[in-house]
N, C-alpha and C positions, 0 to 999 in steps of 0.2 A: 526483370530479375536481375537488376544491377543498377548501379548508379552511373549516369553518363559523364560525371566529372572525371577528367583525366588528371591523375595525381603524379607528381614526380617526387621521388624521395632520394636525397643524397645523404649517404651515410648508413651502412648496415652493421654497425657495431652493436653494442649491448642494447641500446634503446631502439635504434632503427631496424635492427634485425628482428625485434619483437613486434614493431608496428607493421612492417611490410606484410606479413601473412594475415594480420587482422584486416588491413585494408583491401587486400585481394578477396578474403572471405566475405567482406561486406559488399562486394560486387563492384569496387572501383577499378577502373583501368589504371594500372600502376606501372611506371617506368622507374627503374632504380639504377643507381651508380654508386660505387664505393672505390675510392683510391687506395685504401689500406689493404686490399686483398681479401676482404671478407665477403665478396660477391657470392661465395658458396651459400650464403645465408639468403640469397634472393629466393623467395618462395615461387613454387610452380604457378604460372599464370601471370607473373610479372615479366615485363620486357626489360632485359638487361641491357643497359646502354654502355657505351665505351668512354663517355665523357659527360661532364656537367652540361655542356652545350646540347648534347643529344637529349638529355633529360628535359631541358627547357624547351626545346622544339616540340617535344611530345606531350608536354603537360600544360594544364590551365593553371595549376596550382603546384608549387614546389615547396616541399617541406625539407628542412635541413636537420640532421641529427649528427652533429659533429662534435669532436672532442674538446675544443677550446676556441676562444675568441679569434685567435690568429688564423685558425683554419676557417672559421665562419667568414672573416674578412676576405680571405683569399677566394672562397667559393662565391661569395657575393659579388666580388670583382669580376669573376668569370661569368656570372649570370648577367651582370650589367653590360658586359662586353658582347653578349650573345644577341644576335639579331632578333630572336624571339622575344627578348625582354622588351623590345621597343613596340610589341604588338599590343600593348595595352596593360602589361604587367605593372603592378605597383609593389613597392616594398614598404615595410615598416620597421621601425627600430625601437 
């Protein structure tokens, strides 16, 4: 009755805030983080994390829903610096 894939979602603004409840409803295990203070948009059933690194440690796949390229670059840098990223994670650009 659910998907075993653990998904992380960074960014709960206009788009991420709409994606998160759908992922939970589809049965995915979801870890979320939002630096801009919209964490109140986290759906019931999601694990709310206190950092990007915490999301990376809990997820097999991390989705980014961020406002601009500079923020994406910063978050990707945080992900790259996280020990969990070296456990087989791959990035694409």
